C-alpha positions as YAML, in Angstrom:
chain: A
units: angstrom
residues:
- id: 1
  name: MET
  ca: [89.70, 126.13, 110.97]
- id: 2
  name: GLY
  ca: [86.40, 124.53, 111.85]
- id: 3
  name: GLY
  ca: [87.32, 121.99, 114.47]
- id: 4
  name: THR
  ca: [86.66, 118.30, 114.70]
- id: 5
  name: ALA
  ca: [83.59, 116.52, 113.36]
- id: 6
  name: LEU
  ca: [82.21, 116.58, 116.90]
- id: 7
  name: ASN
  ca: [82.60, 120.37, 117.08]
- id: 8
  name: GLN
  ca: [80.87, 120.69, 113.72]
- id: 9
  name: ALA
  ca: [77.96, 118.62, 115.03]
- id: 10
  name: TYR
  ca: [77.86, 120.82, 118.14]
- id: 11
  name: ALA
  ca: [77.72, 123.86, 115.85]
- id: 12
  name: GLY
  ca: [74.57, 122.48, 114.25]
- id: 13
  name: LEU
  ca: [73.00, 121.83, 117.64]
- id: 14
  name: VAL
  ca: [73.89, 125.30, 118.93]
- id: 15
  name: ALA
  ca: [72.41, 126.92, 115.81]
- id: 16
  name: PHE
  ca: [69.26, 124.83, 116.18]
- id: 17
  name: ALA
  ca: [68.90, 125.80, 119.85]
- id: 18
  name: ILE
  ca: [69.30, 129.50, 119.12]
- id: 19
  name: ALA
  ca: [66.79, 129.56, 116.24]
- id: 20
  name: PHE
  ca: [64.32, 127.37, 118.12]
- id: 21
  name: GLY
  ca: [64.69, 129.36, 121.33]
- id: 22
  name: LEU
  ca: [64.35, 132.78, 119.68]
- id: 23
  name: GLY
  ca: [61.01, 131.92, 118.05]
- id: 24
  name: PRO
  ca: [58.72, 132.55, 121.06]
- id: 25
  name: VAL
  ca: [60.35, 135.95, 121.58]
- id: 26
  name: PHE
  ca: [60.96, 137.02, 118.00]
- id: 27
  name: ILE
  ca: [57.59, 136.14, 116.44]
- id: 28
  name: PRO
  ca: [55.42, 138.06, 118.99]
- id: 29
  name: ALA
  ca: [57.76, 141.04, 118.52]
- id: 30
  name: LEU
  ca: [57.09, 140.97, 114.77]
- id: 31
  name: HIS
  ca: [53.36, 140.86, 115.55]
- id: 32
  name: ARG
  ca: [53.62, 143.90, 117.84]
- id: 33
  name: LEU
  ca: [55.56, 145.81, 115.19]
- id: 34
  name: LYS
  ca: [52.88, 144.83, 112.65]
- id: 35
  name: PHE
  ca: [55.47, 143.40, 110.26]
- id: 36
  name: GLY
  ca: [52.86, 141.30, 108.47]
- id: 37
  name: GLN
  ca: [53.18, 139.70, 105.05]
- id: 38
  name: VAL
  ca: [51.39, 141.44, 102.18]
- id: 39
  name: VAL
  ca: [49.97, 138.68, 99.98]
- id: 40
  name: ARG
  ca: [49.99, 139.61, 96.29]
- id: 41
  name: ASP
  ca: [46.64, 139.61, 94.48]
- id: 42
  name: GLY
  ca: [48.00, 137.52, 91.61]
- id: 43
  name: GLY
  ca: [48.74, 134.51, 93.82]
- id: 44
  name: PRO
  ca: [46.45, 131.60, 94.70]
- id: 45
  name: GLN
  ca: [43.31, 132.76, 96.48]
- id: 46
  name: SER
  ca: [43.92, 130.21, 99.23]
- id: 47
  name: HIS
  ca: [46.94, 132.29, 100.28]
- id: 48
  name: MET
  ca: [44.83, 135.32, 101.17]
- id: 49
  name: LYS
  ca: [44.27, 133.84, 104.64]
- id: 50
  name: LYS
  ca: [48.02, 134.21, 105.21]
- id: 51
  name: GLN
  ca: [47.72, 137.99, 105.02]
- id: 52
  name: GLY
  ca: [49.31, 139.54, 108.09]
- id: 53
  name: THR
  ca: [51.48, 136.56, 109.05]
- id: 54
  name: PRO
  ca: [54.78, 138.04, 110.29]
- id: 55
  name: THR
  ca: [57.57, 138.18, 107.74]
- id: 56
  name: MET
  ca: [61.33, 138.84, 107.98]
- id: 57
  name: GLY
  ca: [61.55, 135.56, 109.90]
- id: 58
  name: GLY
  ca: [64.74, 134.78, 108.01]
- id: 59
  name: LEU
  ca: [66.50, 136.59, 110.83]
- id: 60
  name: LEU
  ca: [65.72, 133.57, 113.00]
- id: 61
  name: PHE
  ca: [68.13, 131.37, 111.06]
- id: 62
  name: LEU
  ca: [70.58, 134.14, 110.16]
- id: 63
  name: LEU
  ca: [71.28, 135.26, 113.72]
- id: 64
  name: PRO
  ca: [72.80, 131.92, 114.86]
- id: 65
  name: LEU
  ca: [75.45, 131.89, 112.11]
- id: 66
  name: PRO
  ca: [77.83, 134.61, 113.38]
- id: 67
  name: ILE
  ca: [77.39, 133.28, 116.94]
- id: 68
  name: VAL
  ca: [78.41, 129.80, 115.82]
- id: 69
  name: VAL
  ca: [81.46, 131.14, 113.97]
- id: 70
  name: LEU
  ca: [82.42, 133.24, 117.00]
- id: 71
  name: ILE
  ca: [82.33, 130.09, 119.18]
- id: 72
  name: PHE
  ca: [83.81, 127.47, 116.87]
- id: 73
  name: ALA
  ca: [85.91, 129.27, 114.21]
- id: 74
  name: PRO
  ca: [86.58, 132.83, 115.37]
- id: 75
  name: ARG
  ca: [89.83, 133.19, 113.41]
- id: 76
  name: SER
  ca: [88.65, 131.71, 110.12]
- id: 77
  name: LEU
  ca: [88.51, 134.32, 107.37]
- id: 78
  name: GLU
  ca: [86.68, 131.82, 105.16]
- id: 79
  name: ALA
  ca: [83.95, 131.31, 107.75]
- id: 80
  name: TRP
  ca: [83.46, 135.03, 108.27]
- id: 81
  name: ALA
  ca: [83.46, 135.63, 104.50]
- id: 82
  name: LEU
  ca: [80.70, 133.03, 104.02]
- id: 83
  name: VAL
  ca: [78.67, 134.55, 106.86]
- id: 84
  name: GLY
  ca: [79.29, 137.99, 105.36]
- id: 85
  name: LEU
  ca: [77.98, 136.87, 101.96]
- id: 86
  name: ILE
  ca: [74.90, 135.26, 103.51]
- id: 87
  name: TRP
  ca: [74.18, 138.29, 105.68]
- id: 88
  name: SER
  ca: [74.80, 140.80, 102.87]
- id: 89
  name: TYR
  ca: [72.13, 139.16, 100.73]
- id: 90
  name: GLY
  ca: [69.94, 138.87, 103.81]
- id: 91
  name: LEU
  ca: [70.23, 142.63, 104.33]
- id: 92
  name: ILE
  ca: [69.20, 143.26, 100.72]
- id: 93
  name: GLY
  ca: [66.13, 141.14, 101.41]
- id: 94
  name: LEU
  ca: [65.53, 142.88, 104.74]
- id: 95
  name: ALA
  ca: [65.54, 146.28, 103.05]
- id: 96
  name: ASP
  ca: [63.10, 144.91, 100.47]
- id: 97
  name: ASP
  ca: [60.81, 143.51, 103.17]
- id: 98
  name: MET
  ca: [60.96, 146.70, 105.23]
- id: 99
  name: LEU
  ca: [59.95, 148.83, 102.26]
- id: 100
  name: LYS
  ca: [57.00, 146.52, 101.59]
- id: 101
  name: VAL
  ca: [55.57, 146.06, 105.08]
- id: 102
  name: VAL
  ca: [56.73, 149.15, 106.98]
- id: 103
  name: PHE
  ca: [56.81, 151.84, 104.32]
- id: 104
  name: LYS
  ca: [53.96, 150.30, 102.28]
- id: 105
  name: ARG
  ca: [55.91, 150.29, 99.03]
- id: 106
  name: PRO
  ca: [54.40, 147.16, 97.41]
- id: 107
  name: LEU
  ca: [57.29, 146.40, 95.05]
- id: 108
  name: GLY
  ca: [59.99, 146.97, 97.68]
- id: 109
  name: LEU
  ca: [63.43, 147.80, 96.33]
- id: 110
  name: LYS
  ca: [63.59, 148.79, 92.69]
- id: 111
  name: ALA
  ca: [64.98, 146.06, 90.47]
- id: 112
  name: ARG
  ca: [68.09, 148.07, 89.58]
- id: 113
  name: GLU
  ca: [68.78, 148.82, 93.25]
- id: 114
  name: LYS
  ca: [68.50, 145.18, 94.21]
- id: 115
  name: LEU
  ca: [70.66, 144.14, 91.24]
- id: 116
  name: LEU
  ca: [73.36, 146.70, 92.06]
- id: 117
  name: PHE
  ca: [73.78, 145.53, 95.65]
- id: 118
  name: GLN
  ca: [73.71, 141.89, 94.62]
- id: 119
  name: VAL
  ca: [76.52, 142.49, 92.13]
- id: 120
  name: ILE
  ca: [78.63, 144.43, 94.66]
- id: 121
  name: PHE
  ca: [78.39, 141.77, 97.37]
- id: 122
  name: ALA
  ca: [78.87, 138.89, 94.92]
- id: 123
  name: VAL
  ca: [82.00, 140.50, 93.43]
- id: 124
  name: ALA
  ca: [83.44, 141.15, 96.90]
- id: 125
  name: PHE
  ca: [83.00, 137.53, 97.97]
- id: 126
  name: THR
  ca: [84.29, 136.21, 94.65]
- id: 127
  name: TRP
  ca: [87.46, 138.28, 94.99]
- id: 128
  name: LEU
  ca: [88.01, 136.93, 98.52]
- id: 129
  name: ALA
  ca: [87.37, 133.36, 97.39]
- id: 130
  name: GLY
  ca: [89.83, 133.63, 94.54]
- id: 131
  name: GLU
  ca: [92.58, 135.54, 96.33]
- id: 132
  name: LYS
  ca: [92.39, 134.21, 99.88]
- id: 133
  name: PHE
  ca: [90.77, 130.76, 99.77]
- id: 134
  name: HIS
  ca: [92.34, 129.53, 96.51]
- id: 135
  name: ALA
  ca: [88.87, 128.60, 95.26]
- id: 136
  name: ALA
  ca: [89.75, 129.62, 91.72]
- id: 137
  name: GLY
  ca: [91.60, 126.39, 91.03]
- id: 138
  name: LEU
  ca: [89.50, 123.54, 89.63]
- id: 139
  name: TYR
  ca: [85.80, 122.96, 89.28]
- id: 140
  name: VAL
  ca: [84.43, 119.45, 89.55]
- id: 141
  name: LEU
  ca: [82.31, 118.51, 86.55]
- id: 142
  name: PRO
  ca: [78.99, 116.65, 86.86]
- id: 143
  name: PHE
  ca: [79.21, 112.89, 87.50]
- id: 144
  name: HIS
  ca: [82.98, 113.22, 88.15]
- id: 145
  name: TRP
  ca: [83.80, 113.28, 84.45]
- id: 146
  name: GLY
  ca: [86.88, 115.30, 85.22]
- id: 147
  name: VAL
  ca: [88.05, 118.80, 86.07]
- id: 148
  name: VAL
  ca: [88.55, 122.02, 84.18]
- id: 149
  name: PRO
  ca: [90.69, 125.02, 85.05]
- id: 150
  name: SER
  ca: [88.52, 128.00, 85.87]
- id: 151
  name: GLY
  ca: [90.97, 130.70, 84.80]
- id: 152
  name: LEU
  ca: [89.38, 133.97, 83.75]
- id: 153
  name: PHE
  ca: [85.92, 132.43, 83.95]
- id: 154
  name: PHE
  ca: [86.08, 132.10, 87.74]
- id: 155
  name: GLY
  ca: [84.85, 135.63, 88.43]
- id: 156
  name: PRO
  ca: [81.86, 135.76, 86.05]
- id: 157
  name: ILE
  ca: [80.77, 132.19, 86.84]
- id: 158
  name: SER
  ca: [80.92, 132.81, 90.59]
- id: 159
  name: VAL
  ca: [79.07, 136.13, 90.47]
- id: 160
  name: LEU
  ca: [76.35, 134.68, 88.25]
- id: 161
  name: ALA
  ca: [76.07, 131.65, 90.53]
- id: 162
  name: ILE
  ca: [75.53, 133.81, 93.62]
- id: 163
  name: MET
  ca: [72.99, 136.09, 91.96]
- id: 164
  name: GLY
  ca: [71.19, 133.27, 90.19]
- id: 165
  name: SER
  ca: [71.00, 131.09, 93.28]
- id: 166
  name: GLY
  ca: [69.76, 133.95, 95.46]
- id: 167
  name: ASN
  ca: [66.92, 134.72, 93.12]
- id: 168
  name: ALA
  ca: [66.10, 131.06, 92.44]
- id: 169
  name: VAL
  ca: [65.53, 130.35, 96.15]
- id: 170
  name: ASN
  ca: [63.55, 133.59, 96.33]
- id: 171
  name: LEU
  ca: [61.20, 132.24, 93.65]
- id: 172
  name: THR
  ca: [60.90, 128.91, 95.46]
- id: 173
  name: ASP
  ca: [59.82, 130.55, 98.72]
- id: 174
  name: GLY
  ca: [56.08, 130.42, 98.12]
- id: 175
  name: LEU
  ca: [54.72, 127.70, 100.41]
- id: 176
  name: ASP
  ca: [55.05, 127.05, 104.13]
- id: 177
  name: GLY
  ca: [58.28, 125.18, 104.81]
- id: 178
  name: LEU
  ca: [59.18, 124.73, 101.15]
- id: 179
  name: ALA
  ca: [62.30, 126.87, 100.79]
- id: 180
  name: ALA
  ca: [63.64, 126.28, 104.31]
- id: 181
  name: GLY
  ca: [63.33, 122.49, 104.12]
- id: 182
  name: SER
  ca: [64.66, 122.31, 100.56]
- id: 183
  name: VAL
  ca: [67.74, 124.37, 101.36]
- id: 184
  name: ALA
  ca: [68.40, 122.33, 104.53]
- id: 185
  name: ILE
  ca: [68.31, 119.15, 102.43]
- id: 186
  name: THR
  ca: [70.54, 120.68, 99.75]
- id: 187
  name: MET
  ca: [73.05, 121.98, 102.30]
- id: 188
  name: ALA
  ca: [73.50, 118.38, 103.47]
- id: 189
  name: PHE
  ca: [75.45, 117.85, 100.23]
- id: 190
  name: PHE
  ca: [77.97, 120.52, 101.27]
- id: 191
  name: ALA
  ca: [78.11, 119.23, 104.86]
- id: 192
  name: PHE
  ca: [79.10, 115.77, 103.60]
- id: 193
  name: TRP
  ca: [81.43, 117.23, 100.98]
- id: 194
  name: GLY
  ca: [83.23, 119.18, 103.68]
- id: 195
  name: ILE
  ca: [83.57, 116.12, 105.89]
- id: 196
  name: VAL
  ca: [84.81, 113.83, 103.10]
- id: 197
  name: HIS
  ca: [87.24, 116.39, 101.65]
- id: 198
  name: HIS
  ca: [88.38, 117.69, 105.04]
- id: 199
  name: GLU
  ca: [87.02, 121.17, 104.43]
- id: 200
  name: SER
  ca: [86.04, 121.78, 108.02]
- id: 201
  name: VAL
  ca: [84.81, 125.35, 107.63]
- id: 202
  name: LEU
  ca: [82.43, 124.30, 104.88]
- id: 203
  name: SER
  ca: [80.97, 121.45, 106.93]
- id: 204
  name: LEU
  ca: [80.77, 123.67, 110.04]
- id: 205
  name: LEU
  ca: [78.78, 126.39, 108.29]
- id: 206
  name: SER
  ca: [76.64, 123.88, 106.41]
- id: 207
  name: LEU
  ca: [75.67, 122.04, 109.60]
- id: 208
  name: ALA
  ca: [75.07, 125.34, 111.40]
- id: 209
  name: LEU
  ca: [72.73, 126.49, 108.65]
- id: 210
  name: ILE
  ca: [70.94, 123.14, 108.59]
- id: 211
  name: GLY
  ca: [70.49, 123.29, 112.37]
- id: 212
  name: SER
  ca: [69.14, 126.84, 112.32]
- id: 213
  name: LEU
  ca: [66.76, 125.99, 109.45]
- id: 214
  name: VAL
  ca: [65.40, 122.99, 111.35]
- id: 215
  name: GLY
  ca: [64.79, 125.30, 114.32]
- id: 216
  name: PHE
  ca: [63.09, 127.80, 112.03]
- id: 217
  name: LEU
  ca: [60.90, 125.10, 110.50]
- id: 218
  name: ARG
  ca: [59.25, 124.63, 113.89]
- id: 219
  name: TYR
  ca: [57.54, 127.96, 113.19]
- id: 220
  name: ASN
  ca: [57.43, 127.87, 109.39]
- id: 221
  name: MET
  ca: [55.71, 124.53, 108.75]
- id: 222
  name: HIS
  ca: [52.08, 124.66, 107.59]
- id: 223
  name: PRO
  ca: [50.29, 126.60, 108.91]
- id: 224
  name: ALA
  ca: [53.25, 128.95, 109.20]
- id: 225
  name: ARG
  ca: [53.52, 131.26, 112.18]
- id: 226
  name: VAL
  ca: [56.23, 133.27, 110.44]
- id: 227
  name: PHE
  ca: [57.58, 133.67, 106.90]
- id: 228
  name: MET
  ca: [61.26, 134.06, 106.05]
- id: 229
  name: GLY
  ca: [60.59, 136.87, 103.58]
- id: 230
  name: ASP
  ca: [63.18, 138.07, 101.09]
- id: 231
  name: THR
  ca: [65.40, 138.47, 104.16]
- id: 232
  name: GLY
  ca: [65.71, 134.71, 104.34]
- id: 233
  name: SER
  ca: [65.30, 133.53, 100.76]
- id: 234
  name: LEU
  ca: [67.99, 135.74, 99.21]
- id: 235
  name: ALA
  ca: [70.38, 134.82, 102.04]
- id: 236
  name: LEU
  ca: [69.76, 131.08, 101.57]
- id: 237
  name: GLY
  ca: [70.43, 131.29, 97.85]
- id: 238
  name: ALA
  ca: [73.68, 133.11, 98.53]
- id: 239
  name: ALA
  ca: [74.61, 130.43, 101.07]
- id: 240
  name: LEU
  ca: [74.20, 127.67, 98.48]
- id: 241
  name: ALA
  ca: [76.33, 129.49, 95.92]
- id: 242
  name: GLY
  ca: [78.97, 130.48, 98.48]
- id: 243
  name: ALA
  ca: [79.29, 126.86, 99.60]
- id: 244
  name: ALA
  ca: [79.62, 125.74, 95.98]
- id: 245
  name: ILE
  ca: [82.34, 128.30, 95.27]
- id: 246
  name: VAL
  ca: [84.57, 127.46, 98.25]
- id: 247
  name: SER
  ca: [84.15, 123.71, 97.56]
- id: 248
  name: ARG
  ca: [84.91, 124.24, 93.84]
- id: 249
  name: THR
  ca: [81.62, 122.61, 92.85]
- id: 250
  name: THR
  ca: [80.09, 125.61, 91.10]
- id: 251
  name: LEU
  ca: [79.51, 123.67, 87.87]
- id: 252
  name: LEU
  ca: [77.60, 121.11, 89.92]
- id: 253
  name: LEU
  ca: [75.36, 123.75, 91.51]
- id: 254
  name: PRO
  ca: [72.50, 123.44, 88.95]
- id: 255
  name: LEU
  ca: [72.32, 119.73, 89.81]
- id: 256
  name: ILE
  ca: [72.86, 120.14, 93.56]
- id: 257
  name: GLY
  ca: [70.10, 122.75, 93.57]
- id: 258
  name: LEU
  ca: [67.95, 120.94, 91.01]
- id: 259
  name: LEU
  ca: [64.66, 121.98, 92.63]
- id: 260
  name: PHE
  ca: [65.54, 125.68, 92.43]
- id: 261
  name: VAL
  ca: [66.52, 125.34, 88.77]
- id: 262
  name: VAL
  ca: [63.20, 123.65, 87.98]
- id: 263
  name: GLU
  ca: [61.26, 126.38, 89.78]
- id: 264
  name: THR
  ca: [63.15, 129.12, 87.92]
- id: 265
  name: LEU
  ca: [62.71, 127.40, 84.56]
- id: 266
  name: SER
  ca: [58.96, 127.15, 85.16]
- id: 267
  name: VAL
  ca: [58.80, 130.94, 85.48]
- id: 268
  name: ILE
  ca: [60.92, 131.50, 82.37]
- id: 269
  name: ILE
  ca: [58.84, 129.02, 80.33]
- id: 270
  name: GLN
  ca: [55.60, 130.58, 81.52]
- id: 271
  name: VAL
  ca: [56.67, 134.11, 80.63]
- id: 272
  name: LEU
  ca: [58.10, 133.17, 77.21]
- id: 273
  name: SER
  ca: [55.08, 131.07, 76.31]
- id: 274
  name: PHE
  ca: [52.63, 133.82, 77.20]
- id: 275
  name: ARG
  ca: [54.58, 136.50, 75.34]
- id: 276
  name: LEU
  ca: [55.10, 134.39, 72.22]
- id: 277
  name: THR
  ca: [51.77, 132.53, 72.00]
- id: 278
  name: GLY
  ca: [49.45, 134.22, 74.46]
- id: 279
  name: LYS
  ca: [49.02, 130.87, 76.23]
- id: 280
  name: ARG
  ca: [50.27, 129.62, 79.59]
- id: 281
  name: VAL
  ca: [52.00, 126.27, 80.04]
- id: 282
  name: PHE
  ca: [51.28, 126.07, 83.77]
- id: 283
  name: ARG
  ca: [48.20, 127.03, 85.75]
- id: 284
  name: MET
  ca: [50.48, 129.45, 87.61]
- id: 285
  name: SER
  ca: [54.21, 129.79, 88.09]
- id: 286
  name: PRO
  ca: [56.48, 129.11, 89.91]
- id: 287
  name: LEU
  ca: [55.79, 125.41, 89.58]
- id: 288
  name: HIS
  ca: [54.63, 124.83, 93.16]
- id: 289
  name: HIS
  ca: [51.58, 127.02, 92.46]
- id: 290
  name: HIS
  ca: [50.73, 124.88, 89.43]
- id: 291
  name: PHE
  ca: [50.28, 121.85, 91.67]
- id: 292
  name: GLU
  ca: [48.46, 123.89, 94.31]
- id: 293
  name: LEU
  ca: [45.88, 125.02, 91.77]
- id: 294
  name: GLY
  ca: [45.64, 121.40, 90.63]
- id: 295
  name: GLY
  ca: [44.23, 120.50, 94.02]
- id: 296
  name: TRP
  ca: [47.33, 119.38, 95.89]
- id: 297
  name: PRO
  ca: [47.45, 120.48, 99.55]
- id: 298
  name: GLU
  ca: [50.46, 122.54, 100.57]
- id: 299
  name: GLU
  ca: [51.90, 119.71, 102.65]
- id: 300
  name: ARG
  ca: [51.90, 117.35, 99.66]
- id: 301
  name: VAL
  ca: [53.56, 119.86, 97.35]
- id: 302
  name: MET
  ca: [56.17, 120.57, 100.00]
- id: 303
  name: ALA
  ca: [56.92, 116.88, 100.56]
- id: 304
  name: VAL
  ca: [57.26, 116.10, 96.85]
- id: 305
  name: PHE
  ca: [59.50, 119.11, 96.27]
- id: 306
  name: TRP
  ca: [61.66, 118.16, 99.26]
- id: 307
  name: VAL
  ca: [62.15, 114.78, 97.61]
- id: 308
  name: LEU
  ca: [63.16, 116.51, 94.37]
- id: 309
  name: ALA
  ca: [65.69, 118.58, 96.31]
- id: 310
  name: ALA
  ca: [67.13, 115.37, 97.78]
- id: 311
  name: VAL
  ca: [67.28, 113.72, 94.35]
- id: 312
  name: GLY
  ca: [69.31, 116.61, 92.96]
- id: 313
  name: ALA
  ca: [71.79, 116.47, 95.84]
- id: 314
  name: LEU
  ca: [72.16, 112.69, 95.55]
- id: 315
  name: LEU
  ca: [72.68, 112.83, 91.77]
- id: 316
  name: ALA
  ca: [75.34, 115.48, 92.22]
- id: 317
  name: TRP
  ca: [77.12, 113.32, 94.80]
- id: 318
  name: TRP
  ca: [77.01, 110.31, 92.52]
...
């Protein structure tokens, strides 16, 4: 279920309208509740002026998703499962954000707590995908070289994809508009995949998420009036992985989400280099901060990284 291509387009427009329309109500409410971002001392000094900007704005693009499904695909288990995965990771992020800004616990959830919940929700979705959506069949290899049976590897690969993607987008969320725009561009791959392969639920949810992210970007572009927080970034990473799993393109995910892989690798390289040699490869990681400290304005970094996100999606399609 997911309706015609016209219905899928309407789903994107409805999601956009909801996210865009909620902004003037939602953002002042966050201000009144004093849910302001706590900027870490170790980040670029130019970010200190962002202190107090409302966070948890990810709810702006999460709220339209169940409404869209209720309108356009109310009986689709696959649609509700995808929304459930996205929202479950969003709730992990929300708890993390709440602990930071409301209860003044700077590190938020403990790493083991966050990891435990991520595993539980990823396993639950993976089981549904394998048993109910028949997603455990074949995975498309990069550049259409062929297919491989997933077999016993389906579970571990899918769980790792969800957790890895969630945390990769979380790392990328460091500049105004960067993560939201990059994920919207990347989700276009899954929207087209769903249309071409007649996977209507996939294209419906992809277009709905793109629409809601475009609405959110109205308030998240530099200078941002609201940040998505972990509430949004973890949910977006889960959305990318969930879409890859149901479309059987999990092995393509590192290429589809090329930008997020590059950002994550920059952190890994930086940490390993410093521990092994005492020297840093980048001025600061993740990579977007390296360019910031090199004198690039936020808007330029964002634009270049959006292009990289598009390149990854196009290469994966090719």
